N, C-alpha and C positions, 0 to 999 in steps of 0.2 A: 229409424235413425239415419240422418244424412251423413253417410260415411265420408264422402269427399270433404265436407265441411269440417268434420272431426280431424281428418288428416291434415287439412290446412292449418287448423288451430294448433295441432300438435307440432307440426313443422315450424310454425312461427314461434312457439315456446322454446323449441330447441335452438332456433336461431338466436333468440334473446340470450339463452344460457351461454352459447358459444361466444357471442359478441362480448358479453360482460365478463366471461371467464378469461378471454384472451386479452392481454394488455393492448390498449389502443395505441400506446407509444412503446418505444424501445424500453429496455430495463432502465431503472433510475440511473441518473448520471453517477459515475463512480470516480472517486479520487483515491489516492494511495498515500499512506503514511508509514514511515518507519521511525523507530525510536532508537536513540543512541545515548550512551554514557561516555562523555568525553571530558570529564573533569578529573585530572590526574590524581589529586589528593583526596578525592571523595570516595568513601568506602562503597561497597556494592549496595545497590538500591533495588527495591521493588517498584516497577513502573506500571501505572494504571492508566487506562484510556476509557473515558466515560462519554456518553452523549451529553451535550451541554445541559446543565441543570439536573442531570440524573445522578443517582447514587448507586447504580448497578453497572459495574465495569463490563465493557465489551471485551476487554483484553487485559490480562495481568501477566507481566513478565517478572519472574522471581529471581532475586539475587543477581542482577545484571552487573557485571564487573566493569571497571574502566576499560574502554576499548570495545565494549559490547555493542553490536548494532543488530537490530532485528531485521527480518525480511520485511518488505513492504506489506502493509495490511490493506485490503480492499474495503473502502468505506463509502457509504452513500454520501453524496455531497451534503454538507451541513456543518454545524458547529460542534466541536468536541473539546473536552478538557483532558489534558495530560497531567498526571500528578506523580511525584516521586516520594517514596517513603523509605526509611532505613530498611535494609533487608531483614525479613522476618517480622516486621512490625505489623500489628493488626490493621485491617483495612479501615478501621475507625480512627486510627491515629492521624493526627494533623499532618498533612504532607510537608516535607521539607521545602518543596516548592511546587508550583503548578503554573500552567499556562493554558490559554485557550487558543485553539487553532481552527480557522475556517477552512474547510476542505471544499474545493471546487471540483466539479466533474472534469475528468481528463487531466488533472494536475497531480503532481506528486510533491511530497514534503518530507524533510527530515526534522524531527523534533529532538534536539540534543541538549543534554545537560552540559553546559560550557563554563569555562573559567575555573579559578581556584575555589576550594571548598568555602572559604570565608565570604565569597561573593558569587557563588554559583548561581546560574540563571538558566532557564529553559529558553532556547533560541529556536525559532521556526525558520528553517531554510527552504527556499523554493528550489526544488530539484527539476532540472530541465528535462522535458520529454520531447523537445524540438530537436530532432536529429540533424546534425550538420551534413549537408550533401557531400559525400565522398571524403569527409573528414571525421575526426573524433573530437568530442568535447571532453575537456579535462578540468577538474576543479580540485584544488588541494586545500585541506582544512588543517590549520596549525593547532594541534592539541597537545603539545609537549610543554610541560612546566619546567623541566630541566633545562631546556634550550628555548628561551622565549623569543629568539629571533633566528629564523632559518631562511636559507636561500634555496629555492626550488629550481631545478633544471630538468627539462624534458623536451626532446625533439626540437631543439632550437628555442624553446621558451625559457625565460629566466624571470623569477618573481621572488621578491623579498616579502616575507610574511612575519607578523608578530603573533604572539600567543593569542589564541582565540579568534584570529582572523578567519573569515569565511568568504573568500572572493567569489566572483562570478566564474563561469566556465570560460576556458580559452580553447579555440579550435586549433588542433595540431594534426599532423599527418597520421593517418590510420596505419599503424605498423606495430611491431614489437618495440616498445619504447623503454629506455632505461630512465627511470624517474629517481632523482637523487635529492635528498634533503641535506644541506650542509650548514653546520653551525660551528665555526671555529675549527677545531681539530676533530669534531664529531661529525659523522656523516652516516647516512643509511641509504641504500639503493634497493630498487625492486624492478625487475623486468616485467612489464605489464603489456599484454597484447590488447591494443586498442583497435577495435574493428570499425570499419567504415560505417558511419551513421549511428555510432553509439555515444552515449554520455557516461562519464565515469568520475568517481570521486576517489581521491587518495587522502587518507588521514595520517598526519604525522603524530606519532604517539611516543611516550616515554617507554623505552624497553628496559629489560633487566640490566642491560649495559648499553648506555647511549640511547640512540633513537631506533624506532622501528616504523615501518610503513604498512598501512592497512589499505589495500586496493579494493574498491567496490565498483560494481557495474550498476549504474542507475537505470538506463534503458538501452536496449540493443536492437539494431535493425533486424528484420524489416518493420516490425511493429513499434508502437510507442508505449506498450505496457511495461511497467518497471520489471526488471529481472527478479524472478522469485516471488512475485506478488501472490498473497494468499488471502483467503477470506478470514475475517475476524469473527469467529463463531458464525453468525448469520452474516457478519460483515456489513450489516446494513443493506445487504444485497439479497434480492429474492433468489431462492434456490433455482439452479439452472433447470431442474426438472419440473418446475411449476406449470408451465404452459403445456408440457407433454401430459402431465397428470390431468389437467382440465380437458384436453382433447380426448384422452382415454375415457373420462367420465362421460363426455358428450357422446362419444362413439357407443358406449354401453347403453346410454339412454335411447339413441337412435335404434339400436337393435331391439331393445325392450319394447319401444313404441311400435316398431314394425310388427313384432310378434303379437302385440296387443290388438292392432288393427286387423291382422289376419284372423285372429280368433273371433273378433266381432263379426267379421264378414262370413266366416265359415265355422260356426259353432261346433260342427262335428269334427273339426280338425282336418277336413279334406281341403286341399288347396286347388283342386281342379274342378 
């Protein structure tokens, strides 16, 4: 038997295995989606996230109340459907509303139930991951039905918002900022630390008495991954250990192949 030839063939086979097992490119592009219930007079809902055209949910959030906001979910870039059903309703129940969202790699989105119950809609908001240099990005969403017009002040910024307004981010000084929502005699304030290079959202909600503010960090320096992002089940994302597993398998094959060749060459088991 021509052992060098066998060895070359075996090494070539291993090379093919390693090359096909190891991704030729980086992991699939990943986007980030969080879900929010911002309709004041709508009861708690169950929120489902499906791959577009699929009937098997990748994520189900049960009994999400008004003011509830999920962490970001890591999703492979592509098209998805978000559906809301009354809390406790069967998954086969017709959704109260649904919307499609196209997720692009490296982008983040908030899909929110907005507006009053009689005309509630799912709105897809683009969440900025472009971090302002030395500043902080701030966006305020008006989700109070009790006070349909509010004036927002923060760090020299002043903005008038109407119910269900979702403005763009404004760059303000990175510091501990007092953010205030004023509506006539009603007001609510929150001290929010805005770090340099971060993007942030503050939601104006109906409180038990008057207004309340819900501060959220969208992305924080030094990276651009949304704060608190988690995988959605598989998240459309290959498990982080996949390539390690393949290398372990390839390594085991190399060892096994080496032992096999040694035995062919030295049937008695002697290596000298």
